N, CA, C and O atoms as a DFTB+ gen file, in Angstrom:
404 C
 N C O
     1  1     179.344     215.955     187.484
     2  2     180.307     215.679     186.429
     3  2     180.050     214.317     185.816
     4  3     179.052     213.665     186.122
     5  1     180.956     213.893     184.949
     6  2     180.789     212.647     184.215
     7  2     181.068     211.416     185.053
     8  3     181.661     211.472     186.130
     9  1     180.619     210.321     184.513
    10  2     180.852     209.049     185.182
    11  2     182.301     208.606     184.993
    12  3     183.004     209.087     184.103
    13  1     182.724     207.693     185.837
    14  2     184.063     207.120     185.722
    15  2     184.190     206.389     184.391
    16  3     183.215     205.815     183.906
    17  1     185.373     206.404     183.800
    18  2     185.602     205.690     182.547
    19  2     185.259     204.212     182.678
    20  3     184.791     203.583     181.728
    21  1     185.495     203.673     183.853
    22  2     185.230     202.255     184.061
    23  2     183.736     201.958     184.059
    24  3     183.335     200.823     183.802
    25  1     182.913     202.953     184.340
    26  2     181.470     202.762     184.304
    27  2     180.894     203.156     182.954
    28  3     179.873     202.618     182.525
    29  1     181.543     204.083     182.295
    30  2     181.036     204.625     181.041
    31  2     181.318     203.709     179.852
    32  3     180.517     203.644     178.920
    33  1     182.438     203.009     179.876
    34  2     182.864     202.191     178.747
    35  2     182.973     200.726     179.159
    36  3     183.207     200.408     180.325
    37  1     182.802     199.851     178.186
    38  2     182.944     198.421     178.453
    39  2     184.423     198.066     178.569
    40  3     185.292     198.843     178.173
    41  1     184.690     196.911     179.104
    42  2     186.065     196.427     179.214
    43  2     186.691     196.336     177.817
    44  3     187.856     196.689     177.633
    45  1     185.926     195.869     176.848
    46  2     186.445     195.748     175.485
    47  2     186.796     197.118     174.902
    48  3     187.807     197.257     174.213
    49  1     185.970     198.126     175.172
    50  2     186.247     199.475     174.671
    51  2     187.494     200.055     175.325
    52  3     188.322     200.668     174.651
    53  1     187.630     199.865     176.625
    54  2     188.824     200.353     177.313
    55  2     190.071     199.634     176.822
    56  3     191.119     200.255     176.644
    57  1     189.964     198.327     176.603
    58  2     191.100     197.554     176.106
    59  2     191.482     198.010     174.699
    60  3     192.666     198.116     174.381
    61  1     190.490     198.279     173.861
    62  2     190.759     198.776     172.513
    63  2     191.488     200.111     172.533
    64  3     192.403     200.333     171.740
    65  1     191.089     200.997     173.429
    66  2     191.758     202.296     173.546
    67  2     193.196     202.127     174.027
    68  3     194.099     202.818     173.555
    69  1     193.405     201.211     174.963
    70  2     194.754     200.943     175.479
    71  2     195.650     200.432     174.353
    72  3     196.782     200.889     174.199
    73  1     195.143     199.489     173.574
    74  2     195.920     198.938     172.466
    75  2     196.165     200.008     171.414
    76  3     197.261     200.104     170.862
    77  1     195.140     200.814     171.137
    78  2     195.297     201.896     170.162
    79  2     196.389     202.869     170.553
    80  3     197.174     203.298     169.707
    81  1     196.447     203.218     171.818
    82  2     197.495     204.130     172.285
    83  2     198.880     203.504     172.100
    84  3     199.835     204.180     171.718
    85  1     198.969     202.211     172.376
    86  2     200.263     201.534     172.270
    87  2     200.790     201.535     170.845
    88  3     201.998     201.653     170.638
    89  1     199.916     201.407     169.865
    90  2     200.379     201.303     168.477
    91  2     200.139     202.578     167.682
    92  3     200.191     202.559     166.452
    93  1     199.875     203.684     168.369
    94  2     199.573     204.948     167.702
    95  2     200.784     205.578     167.019
    96  3     200.617     206.466     166.183
    97  1     201.972     205.150     167.348
    98  2     203.191     205.698     166.735
    99  2     203.962     204.578     166.055
   100  3     204.102     203.485     166.603
   101  1     204.456     204.859     164.865
   102  2     205.167     203.819     164.115
   103  2     206.405     203.329     164.858
   104  3     206.767     202.159     164.734
   105  1     207.061     204.195     165.625
   106  2     208.236     203.764     166.393
   107  2     207.843     202.704     167.417
   108  3     208.599     201.760     167.647
   109  1     206.671     202.847     168.034
   110  2     206.220     201.855     169.013
   111  2     205.876     200.535     168.334
   112  3     206.101     199.467     168.903
   113  1     205.338     200.602     167.129
   114  2     205.061     199.378     166.378
   115  2     206.373     198.642     166.097
   116  3     206.444     197.421     166.244
   117  1     207.411     199.382     165.693
   118  2     208.719     198.768     165.432
   119  2     209.278     198.163     166.716
   120  3     209.825     197.060     166.693
   121  1     209.147     198.866     167.823
   122  2     209.640     198.343     169.103
   123  2     208.949     197.023     169.423
   124  3     209.608     196.058     169.809
   125  1     207.639     196.972     169.266
   126  2     206.900     195.739     169.547
   127  2     207.317     194.612     168.605
   128  3     207.433     193.460     169.025
   129  1     207.542     194.940     167.339
   130  2     207.988     193.925     166.390
   131  2     209.378     193.404     166.743
   132  3     209.637     192.207     166.626
   133  1     210.260     194.279     167.170
   134  2     211.614     193.863     167.548
   135  2     211.588     192.998     168.807
   136  3     212.335     192.024     168.905
   137  1     210.741     193.345     169.762
   138  2     210.621     192.509     170.961
   139  2     210.069     191.144     170.576
   140  3     210.503     190.122     171.108
   141  1     209.116     191.126     169.653
   142  2     208.562     189.852     169.194
   143  2     209.638     189.003     168.530
   144  3     209.669     187.783     168.693
   145  1     210.506     189.648     167.791
   146  2     211.560     188.927     167.066
   147  2     212.666     188.433     167.994
   148  3     213.110     187.291     167.875
   149  1     213.114     189.286     168.920
   150  2     214.276     188.958     169.752
   151  2     213.938     188.638     171.206
   152  3     214.818     188.217     171.957
   153  1     212.695     188.826     171.617
   154  2     212.181     188.525     172.955
   155  2     212.638     189.515     174.021
   156  3     211.934     189.703     175.013
   157  1     213.777     190.145     173.848
   158  2     214.212     191.192     174.770
   159  2     215.127     192.147     174.002
   160  3     216.021     191.717     173.272
   161  1     214.890     193.440     174.177
   162  2     215.696     194.446     173.486
   163  2     216.086     195.536     174.476
   164  3     215.458     195.712     175.520
   165  1     217.132     196.253     174.121
   166  2     217.598     197.358     174.969
   167  2     217.235     198.687     174.329
   168  3     216.937     198.763     173.137
   169  1     217.267     199.726     175.141
   170  2     217.029     201.081     174.656
   171  2     218.028     201.416     173.547
   172  3     217.652     201.991     172.526
   173  1     219.279     201.061     173.742
   174  2     220.321     201.367     172.754
   175  2     220.039     200.675     171.423
   176  3     220.185     201.283     170.362
   177  1     219.638     199.415     171.478
   178  2     219.336     198.687     170.249
   179  2     218.173     199.357     169.515
   180  3     218.241     199.570     168.305
   181  1     217.113     199.686     170.245
   182  2     215.943     200.316     169.629
   183  2     216.318     201.678     169.058
   184  3     215.882     202.037     167.964
   185  1     217.118     202.431     169.788
   186  2     217.555     203.745     169.318
   187  2     218.261     203.632     167.975
   188  3     218.025     204.444     167.081
   189  1     219.117     202.641     167.827
   190  2     219.815     202.426     166.560
   191  2     218.858     201.938     165.480
   192  3     218.965     202.343     164.323
   193  1     217.930     201.077     165.853
   194  2     217.001     200.471     164.886
   195  2     216.048     201.493     164.284
   196  3     215.774     201.443     163.085
   197  1     215.536     202.424     165.095
   198  2     214.552     203.394     164.611
   199  2     215.139     204.789     164.398
   200  3     214.408     205.724     164.073
   201  1     216.440     204.933     164.577
   202  2     217.138     206.212     164.371
   203  2     216.513     207.358     165.171
   204  3     216.265     208.443     164.646
   205  1     216.267     207.087     166.446
   206  2     215.773     208.107     167.354
   207  2     216.737     208.252     168.515
   208  3     217.518     207.345     168.804
   209  1     216.679     209.393     169.177
   210  2     217.527     209.603     170.343
   211  2     217.106     208.667     171.464
   212  3     215.982     208.166     171.492
   213  1     218.021     208.447     172.371
   214  2     217.715     207.614     173.533
   215  2     216.546     208.165     174.333
   216  3     215.738     207.402     174.862
   217  1     216.452     209.501     174.426
   218  2     215.353     210.120     175.169
   219  2     214.006     209.858     174.493
   220  3     213.017     209.566     175.165
   221  1     213.971     209.962     173.170
   222  2     212.728     209.696     172.437
   223  2     212.314     208.238     172.591
   224  3     211.136     207.938     172.789
   225  1     213.284     207.337     172.500
   226  2     212.990     205.912     172.665
   227  2     212.476     205.655     174.076
   228  3     211.538     204.879     174.258
   229  1     213.073     206.288     175.065
   230  2     212.627     206.120     176.447
   231  2     211.169     206.532     176.614
   232  3     210.417     205.880     177.339
   233  1     210.767     207.610     175.946
   234  2     209.372     208.047     176.025
   235  2     208.438     207.007     175.404
   236  3     207.378     206.718     175.957
   237  1     208.825     206.449     174.266
   238  2     208.014     205.407     173.638
   239  2     207.939     204.168     174.521
   240  3     206.874     203.567     174.662
   241  1     209.059     203.786     175.113
   242  2     209.084     202.635     176.005
   243  2     208.200     202.872     177.227
   244  3     207.524     201.957     177.697
   245  1     208.205     204.088     177.734
   246  2     207.369     204.422     178.896
   247  2     205.889     204.248     178.558
   248  3     205.130     203.711     179.364
   249  1     205.480     204.691     177.389
   250  2     204.074     204.526     176.979
   251  2     203.734     203.051     176.852
   252  3     202.661     202.622     177.277
   253  1     204.640     202.273     176.270
   254  2     204.389     200.838     176.140
   255  2     204.310     200.163     177.508
   256  3     203.543     199.217     177.689
   257  1     205.101     200.645     178.475
   258  2     205.013     200.108     179.836
   259  2     203.690     200.505     180.480
   260  3     203.048     199.684     181.136
   261  1     203.277     201.758     180.299
   262  2     202.023     202.243     180.879
   263  2     200.814     201.504     180.315
   264  3     199.834     201.283     181.027
   265  1     200.877     201.125     179.052
   266  2     199.758     200.424     178.427
   267  2     199.786     198.928     178.724
   268  3     198.884     198.194     178.321
   269  1     200.811     198.484     179.422
   270  2     200.870     197.092     179.844
   271  2     201.439     196.131     178.823
   272  3     201.358     194.917     179.011
   273  1     202.013     196.646     177.745
   274  2     202.562     195.768     176.719
   275  2     203.917     195.192     177.105
   276  3     204.199     194.022     176.850
   277  1     204.751     196.020     177.722
   278  2     206.110     195.571     178.014
   279  2     206.463     195.813     179.475
   280  3     205.781     196.546     180.191
   281  1     207.538     195.184     179.886
   282  2     208.108     195.403     181.211
   283  2     209.617     195.415     181.073
   284  3     210.172     194.884     180.111
   285  1     210.272     196.024     182.042
   286  2     211.735     196.067     181.991
   287  2     212.302     194.894     182.773
   288  3     211.726     194.438     183.761
   289  1     213.431     194.425     182.307
   290  2     214.153     193.327     182.959
   291  2     215.597     193.771     183.124
   292  3     216.214     194.287     182.192
   293  1     216.123     193.563     184.315
   294  2     217.524     193.869     184.550
   295  2     218.365     192.764     183.931
   296  3     218.124     191.583     184.179
   297  1     219.346     193.145     183.130
   298  2     220.136     192.166     182.397
   299  2     221.423     191.767     183.099
   300  3     222.267     191.096     182.506
   301  1     221.584     192.165     184.341
   302  2     222.733     191.725     185.116
   303  2     223.831     192.761     185.203
   304  3     223.844     193.752     184.472
   305  1     224.761     192.504     186.127
   306  2     225.857     193.436     186.377
   307  2     226.785     193.568     185.183
   308  3     227.306     194.653     184.923
   309  1     226.999     192.491     184.460
   310  2     227.908     192.554     183.309
   311  2     227.375     193.491     182.237
   312  3     228.132     194.255     181.637
   313  1     226.080     193.432     182.000
   314  2     225.474     194.279     180.981
   315  2     225.273     195.697     181.498
   316  3     225.490     196.662     180.765
   317  1     224.866     195.826     182.737
   318  2     224.706     197.123     183.359
   319  2     223.541     197.941     182.841
   320  3     223.525     199.159     183.013
   321  1     222.581     197.315     182.223
   322  2     221.416     198.049     181.739
   323  2     220.195     197.143     181.718
   324  3     220.270     195.943     181.983
   325  1     219.072     197.763     181.393
   326  2     217.823     197.024     181.355
   327  2     217.453     196.670     179.924
   328  3     217.827     197.357     178.974
   329  1     216.725     195.602     179.801
   330  2     216.128     195.236     178.536
   331  2     214.621     195.282     178.688
   332  3     214.108     195.381     179.803
   333  1     213.929     195.213     177.600
   334  2     212.473     195.280     177.616
   335  2     211.907     194.064     176.925
   336  3     212.389     193.644     175.873
   337  1     210.879     193.506     177.528
   338  2     210.243     192.301     177.018
   339  2     208.736     192.436     177.196
   340  3     208.268     193.308     177.929
   341  1     207.981     191.578     176.529
   342  2     206.534     191.608     176.677
   343  2     206.104     191.181     178.068
   344  3     206.742     190.338     178.699
   345  1     205.018     191.770     178.537
   346  2     204.312     191.202     179.676
   347  2     203.498     190.037     179.108
   348  3     203.388     189.895     177.891
   349  1     202.943     189.225     179.961
   350  2     202.107     188.118     179.471
   351  2     200.925     188.660     178.665
   352  3     200.620     188.149     177.587
   353  1     200.267     189.686     179.184
   354  2     199.128     190.278     178.476
   355  2     199.590     190.971     177.198
   356  3     198.906     190.903     176.177
   357  1     200.737     191.632     177.243
   358  2     201.266     192.299     176.057
   359  2     201.551     191.325     174.932
   360  3     201.324     191.629     173.761
   361  1     202.048     190.162     175.290
   362  2     202.328     189.143     174.282
   363  2     201.031     188.659     173.632
   364  3     200.979     188.455     172.419
   365  1     199.993     188.478     174.437
   366  2     198.688     188.079     173.906
   367  2     198.133     189.176     173.004
   368  3     197.675     188.907     171.893
   369  1     198.178     190.416     173.492
   370  2     197.660     191.539     172.709
   371  2     198.404     191.686     171.390
   372  3     197.786     191.888     170.344
   373  1     199.726     191.587     171.436
   374  2     200.516     191.726     170.215
   375  2     200.197     190.594     169.246
   376  3     200.095     190.817     168.040
   377  1     200.043     189.397     169.763
   378  2     199.676     188.265     168.904
   379  2     198.338     188.489     168.213
   380  3     198.153     188.104     167.058
   381  1     197.409     189.115     168.927
   382  2     196.084     189.378     168.358
   383  2     196.104     190.458     167.287
   384  3     195.292     190.421     166.363
   385  1     197.014     191.419     167.392
   386  2     197.033     192.528     166.428
   387  2     198.156     192.395     165.395
   388  3     198.288     193.239     164.509
   389  1     198.941     191.366     165.505
   390  2     200.115     191.218     164.640
   391  2     199.759     191.268     163.157
   392  3     200.486     191.884     162.377
   393  1     198.675     190.646     162.754
   394  2     198.276     190.657     161.351
   395  2     197.837     192.025     160.859
   396  3     197.887     192.301     159.661
   397  1     197.411     192.877     161.771
   398  2     196.942     194.224     161.403
   399  2     198.099     195.173     161.190
   400  3     198.078     196.003     160.282
   401  1     199.122     195.044     162.043
   402  2     200.233     195.967     161.935
   403  2     201.348     195.315     161.172
   404  3     202.395     195.928     160.964
């Protein structure tokens, strides 16, 4: 069978594919822009901002987490929910592609 992706492609090619997946949907681009603007956002806020159901937003957030762009943060007992913010690498990646999107 074929070689492992890690042997077949360069680190730059794999990173490009990861970034491409993260920004492949306009809703995910909006989510990244909102996190850049406010530093932390909630599922409810994003749902209202992009006019999508909470379930659809959750799927987009999951992809962004899988691609390493964002991570969840617990906002405390008073808030009772999680917010989403950039990972260190996600912030660097978003800064690099910000002019493109």
